[in-house]
Structures are given as structure tokens and as C-alpha cells.
C-alpha positions as CSV (number, residue, x, y, z in Angstrom):
1,M,26.6,21.0,17.2
2,N,25.3,17.5,16.7
3,T,22.2,16.2,18.3
4,I,21.3,12.7,19.5
5,Q,17.7,11.9,20.4
6,V,15.7,8.8,21.5
7,Y,12.1,8.9,20.5
8,G,9.5,6.9,22.5
9,P,6.5,7.3,24.9
10,G,8.5,6.1,27.9
11,C,8.2,2.4,27.5
12,A,10.7,-0.2,28.8
13,K,12.3,-0.5,25.3
14,C,12.6,3.3,25.1
15,A,14.4,3.5,28.4
16,S,16.7,0.7,27.4
17,L,17.6,2.3,24.1
18,A,18.3,5.6,25.9
19,E,20.7,3.8,28.3
20,V,22.5,1.8,25.5
21,T,22.9,5.1,23.5
22,K,24.3,6.9,26.5
23,Q,26.8,4.1,27.1
24,A,27.8,4.2,23.4
25,V,28.4,7.9,23.5
26,R,30.5,7.5,26.7
27,E,32.7,4.8,25.1
28,L,33.1,7.0,22.0
29,Q,34.2,9.8,24.4
30,W,31.7,12.2,22.7
31,D,30.5,15.2,24.6
32,V,27.0,15.1,23.1
33,P,23.9,14.8,25.3
34,V,21.3,12.1,24.6
35,K,17.9,13.7,24.8
36,K,14.6,11.9,25.1
37,V,11.5,12.9,23.0
38,T,8.3,11.6,24.5
39,D,5.6,13.8,22.9
40,P,3.8,11.5,20.3
41,M,2.8,14.5,18.2
42,L,6.5,15.1,17.4
43,F,7.2,11.5,16.2
44,A,5.6,11.7,12.7
45,S,7.2,15.1,11.9
46,A,10.6,13.6,12.7
47,G,10.0,10.6,10.4
48,V,9.6,8.2,13.4
49,L,7.0,5.6,12.5
50,V,7.9,2.9,15.1
51,T,9.3,3.5,18.6
52,P,11.7,3.4,20.2
53,A,13.8,5.2,17.6
54,L,17.3,6.6,17.6
55,V,17.8,9.9,15.7
56,M,21.0,11.8,15.1
57,N,21.1,15.2,13.4
58,G,17.5,14.6,12.2
59,K,18.2,11.2,10.6
60,V,16.5,8.1,11.9
61,L,19.3,5.6,12.5
62,L,17.1,2.7,13.8
63,S,13.6,2.0,15.1
64,G,11.6,-0.7,16.8
65,K,14.5,-2.4,18.6
66,V,17.2,-2.1,21.1
67,P,20.6,-3.2,19.7
68,S,23.9,-3.7,21.5
69,V,26.2,-0.9,22.6
70,E,28.6,-1.8,19.8
71,A,25.9,-1.7,17.2
72,V,24.8,1.7,18.3
73,K,28.4,3.0,18.4
74,G,28.7,1.9,14.7
75,L,25.6,3.7,13.7
76,L,26.6,6.9,15.5
77,Q,30.1,6.8,14.0
78,E,28.7,6.3,10.5
79,A,26.2,9.1,10.9
80,G,28.5,11.6,12.7
81,G,32.0,10.6,12.0
82,S,34.8,10.3,14.6
83,C,34.6,14.0,15.6
84,P,31.1,15.0,16.7
85,Q,31.9,18.5,17.8
86,D,32.0,21.6,15.5
87,G,35.4,22.0,13.8
88,C,38.0,19.8,12.3
89,C,39.5,16.5,13.3
90,C,42.7,17.3,11.3
91,G,43.4,13.7,10.5
92,R,43.6,12.6,14.2
93,E,41.2,10.1,15.8
94,E,40.9,12.1,19.0
95,K,39.1,15.4,19.2
96,A,41.3,18.3,18.2
97,E,41.3,22.0,18.2
98,P,39.3,23.6,15.4
99,C,41.2,24.1,12.2
100,G,41.9,27.7,11.3
101,D,39.2,29.9,12.8
102,G,37.0,26.9,13.5
103,A,34.6,27.6,10.6
104,C,35.4,24.6,8.5
105,G,33.1,21.6,8.6
106,G,35.5,18.8,7.6
107,C,39.1,17.6,8.2
108,C,41.9,19.6,6.8
109,D,44.6,17.0,7.4
110,G,47.1,19.8,7.5
111,K,46.8,20.4,3.8
112,A,47.0,23.9,2.3
113,A,44.1,25.2,0.3
114,A,46.1,25.2,-2.9
115,E,46.6,21.4,-2.7
116,S,43.1,20.6,-4.0
117,S,41.8,21.0,-7.5
118,D,39.0,23.3,-6.4
119,G,41.2,25.6,-4.3
120,C,39.9,24.2,-1.0
121,G,41.4,21.8,1.5
122,C,39.8,18.3,1.8
123,G,38.2,18.4,-1.7
124,G,36.2,21.5,-1.0
125,G,34.5,20.2,2.1
126,G,37.0,21.6,4.6
127,C,38.9,24.9,4.9
128,C,39.4,27.5,2.2
129,G,42.6,29.3,3.1
130,G,42.8,30.9,6.5
131,G,40.2,28.6,7.9
132,K,37.3,30.0,5.9
133,P,34.3,27.8,5.1
134,G,34.7,25.4,2.2
135,C,33.9,26.6,-1.3
136,S,30.9,24.3,-1.7
137,G,29.6,25.0,1.8
138,W,27.0,27.4,0.6
139,K,25.7,24.9,-1.9
140,K,25.2,22.3,0.8
141,A,23.4,24.8,2.9
142,V,21.0,25.7,0.1
143,V,20.3,22.0,-0.5
144,W,19.6,21.3,3.2
145,I,17.3,24.3,3.5
146,A,15.3,23.3,0.4
147,A,15.0,19.7,1.7
148,L,13.8,21.0,5.0
149,L,11.2,23.2,3.4
150,I,9.9,20.3,1.3
151,L,9.7,18.1,4.3
152,L,7.7,20.7,6.3
153,A,5.3,21.1,3.3
154,V,4.8,17.3,3.1
155,V,4.1,17.0,6.8
156,K,1.6,19.9,6.7
157,M,-0.2,18.3,3.8
158,V,-0.3,14.9,5.5
159,N,-1.7,16.4,8.7
160,R,-4.3,18.5,6.9
161,S,-5.4,15.5,4.8
162,G,-5.6,13.3,7.9
163,K,-7.8,15.9,9.7
164,E,-10.1,16.3,6.7
165,S,-10.4,12.5,6.2
166,A,-11.0,12.0,9.9
167,G,-13.7,14.6,10.0
168,A,-15.5,13.2,6.9
169,D,-15.3,9.7,8.4
170,A,-16.8,10.8,11.7
171,M,-19.8,12.3,9.9
172,A,-20.3,9.3,7.6
173,I,-20.1,6.5,10.3
174,P,-22.6,6.6,13.2
175,V,-21.5,5.8,16.7
176,M,-21.7,2.1,17.4
177,Q,-24.2,1.2,20.1
178,E,-23.5,-2.4,20.9
179,G,-20.6,-4.7,19.6
180,V,-16.9,-4.5,18.8
181,E,-15.0,-2.0,16.8
182,A,-11.6,-2.9,15.2
183,V,-10.1,0.3,14.0
184,Y,-6.8,0.5,12.3
185,Y,-5.6,4.1,12.9
186,Q,-3.3,5.6,10.3
187,Y,-0.7,7.7,12.0
188,G,1.9,9.6,10.1
189,A,3.2,8.7,6.6
190,R,1.9,5.5,5.0
191,C,4.6,2.8,4.4
192,P,4.5,-0.5,2.5
193,T,4.5,-2.4,5.9
194,C,1.5,-0.4,7.2
195,V,-0.5,-1.0,4.0
196,K,0.4,-4.8,4.2
197,M,-0.7,-5.0,7.8
198,E,-4.0,-3.3,7.1
199,G,-4.7,-5.9,4.4
200,W,-3.9,-8.8,6.7
201,I,-6.2,-7.4,9.4
202,K,-9.1,-7.1,7.0
203,E,-8.5,-10.7,5.6
204,A,-8.2,-12.1,9.2
205,L,-11.5,-10.5,10.3
206,E,-13.4,-11.5,7.1
207,G,-12.1,-15.0,7.3
208,S,-13.1,-15.6,10.9
209,F,-16.0,-13.2,11.7
210,A,-18.0,-13.1,8.4
211,D,-21.3,-13.5,10.2
212,V,-20.8,-10.8,12.9
213,L,-19.4,-8.4,10.3
214,K,-22.5,-8.9,8.2
215,D,-25.0,-8.4,11.1
216,G,-23.0,-5.4,12.4
217,R,-21.9,-6.8,15.8
218,L,-18.3,-6.3,14.6
219,V,-17.1,-3.3,12.5
220,F,-13.7,-2.8,10.9
221,R,-12.5,0.7,9.9
222,S,-9.3,2.1,8.7
223,V,-9.1,5.9,9.4
224,P,-6.5,8.6,10.0
225,A,-5.8,9.3,13.7
226,D,-6.5,12.8,14.9
227,A,-4.8,14.5,17.9
228,E,-7.6,13.6,20.3
229,T,-7.4,9.9,19.4
230,V,-3.6,9.8,19.7
231,R,-3.9,11.2,23.2
232,H,-6.8,9.0,24.2
233,Y,-5.1,5.7,23.2
234,G,-1.5,6.9,23.8
235,M,-0.5,5.9,20.3
236,T,3.0,6.3,19.0
237,T,2.5,4.9,15.5
238,K,-0.1,3.1,13.4
239,S,-2.2,1.1,15.7
240,L,-5.0,-1.5,15.7
241,I,-7.4,-0.6,18.5
242,V,-10.1,-3.2,19.4
243,S,-12.9,-1.9,21.7
244,N,-16.2,-3.1,22.9
245,R,-19.1,-0.8,23.1
246,K,-22.2,-0.9,25.3
247,Q,-25.1,1.5,25.0
248,G,-23.1,3.7,22.8
249,N,-20.1,4.0,25.2
250,E,-16.7,2.5,25.0
251,A,-16.7,-0.2,27.8
252,G,-13.1,-1.4,27.2
253,W,-10.3,-1.3,24.6
254,K,-6.9,-2.8,23.8
255,N,-4.1,-1.7,21.5
256,L,-2.9,-4.7,19.6
257,E,0.8,-3.6,19.8
258,R,2.2,-7.0,18.8
259,I,1.1,-6.5,15.2
260,W,4.5,-4.7,14.8
261,D,6.4,-7.7,16.2
262,L,4.5,-10.1,13.9
263,N,4.5,-8.2,10.7
264,G,7.0,-10.6,9.1
265,D,4.8,-13.7,9.8
266,E,1.4,-13.5,8.2
267,A,-0.1,-16.6,9.9
268,A,1.0,-15.6,13.4
269,F,-0.2,-12.0,12.7
270,K,-3.7,-13.1,11.7
271,E,-4.0,-15.6,14.5
272,Y,-3.1,-12.9,17.0
273,V,-5.7,-10.5,15.6
274,V,-8.4,-13.1,15.6
275,Q,-7.7,-14.2,19.2
276,E,-7.8,-10.6,20.5
277,V,-10.9,-9.7,18.6
278,R,-12.6,-12.9,19.9
279,K,-11.8,-11.9,23.5
280,Q,-13.5,-8.6,22.9
281,M,-16.5,-10.3,21.3
282,D,-16.9,-12.5,24.3
283,G,-16.9,-9.4,26.5
284,V,-20.1,-8.0,24.9
285,K,-22.2,-11.2,24.9
């Protein structure tokens, strides 16, 4: 049975993507529920780096935007074909009764098993005489299981590395007493865009706040986000959090979420970061 999920923390874009997806599913006449996933701790393990995101059968189809119903329909059809339920389409556009005993995973098109070179209907991906699973079905299952195990191992290593790095960072850097902290929190797997944005943030701060960086009134850090930090700031992906501190306590903070909208325009990106940091600096004077 196929699955369709919309990942997001519950923002307006997330709700819009969920509605657009539901409409696309209705127009496709698919009997597949659209489920919402709002737990931020599940995003990274699903490969979701930017929300909202549309995921079908564990594959991220899109993220960070809300396309049209027609565009979503195209993505769903490409990912799931024209027959989303278990069984065979048997060469017809509309849903049909399963082929044979319902065990086949592709379309038989009414062909006998002997009509294909490997002894299976539909080139080995459909039914093998009497509606039995395709001859290569077990190979596909082994590949998928191996891929899943590798993915789980990578996620575990990333999470463990993040916790260790976060712990080491916390011990190495004392709590800021007075001033502004600009912290780029690494959340999930590192991608080229994330690395690029981190570099732009550092360049923007060094270019506009050299003096306050030098005297310690402004501090920039790039660290992995732990579970407590994710919950505290409600993060769903890599985030730049700018906070002002007074007497060792966090007096206020802001998540500069627009960095994701501006990651294709270096000048606008840096200007936005500088303006928001300057606002926080004004708040601690």
C-alpha cells in the first residue's frame, strides 16, 4: 500500500501543501490518505531538509514550496504510476482487480508468463504464471532492505556525531553574559546549499560587524543542533538564530527563516542577515 505524507511543523505553507495534495489525490481518484508529519525529530531521518515537503513511499518529491494541483498530480503519478493500490493495472488507466492472486507488483497486460524472455509477464516485474510474484521480485526486495539498513546506519552516525560535537562545543564555549549571539544550527545532513549559506553568514558578519566581533559583543558560531535546541526554537531545518543576552540569560531571539528564501541571491541574503543582527545589537545597548 502506498503512502503519501506532508512534512511540516504546522505552518501556513504546510497546511496549503496538504490541501493541494489532497485535491490532487481526489482528482486522480486514488484511495490513498494524505498524512501530516509534524514532529521535527522525524524530518531529518526522512531526508526532509526544508519544509513543507511532500513524500511518497519514503521518497521526497518536493520541498520548500507549494506548487499547483496539476504539478502535484504529475509528481504523484511519476512516483506511484497510475494504479496506486496493491495489485496490477492490467493495461487499463482505471483501477482494476488484481491480476492472478493479487501478488504481482506490476501490470500484466493480459500476457502469459511464457511471452517474456525471462519467463515472467511484464519483463519479470509482473506475474510469473498463476499470478505468482515476478522472478526478480526477491532481488528488488534485497536491494531495498540493504538500502534501508544503510540509510538507518548513516542517520545513526549523523545523530551520534551531532550530539558529540554539540557536547564538546558546549564545554569549549562559555555562556555569553552580555551581547548578541548569531548561531547557525546544523540540523540533519549537510548539503551544498547549507554550507554555502554558512559561509555567506560569516562573510556578512565579518564585513559589517568587525569591531563588535573583535571585542566580543557579537559572537558567531556554527554548531550541530541537539534535541533540546530543536524543541526550544521550534526548528525544522538548518537555522540561523540571533539572540541577545543580558546577565547571562537569553532576553530575546529570532529565527532568520528568510535565509532559505534568499539562498539564491547573495547580496539580498547578506543584507537581510546584517539588518536582523543590527536590530538585536540595538536591543542590548
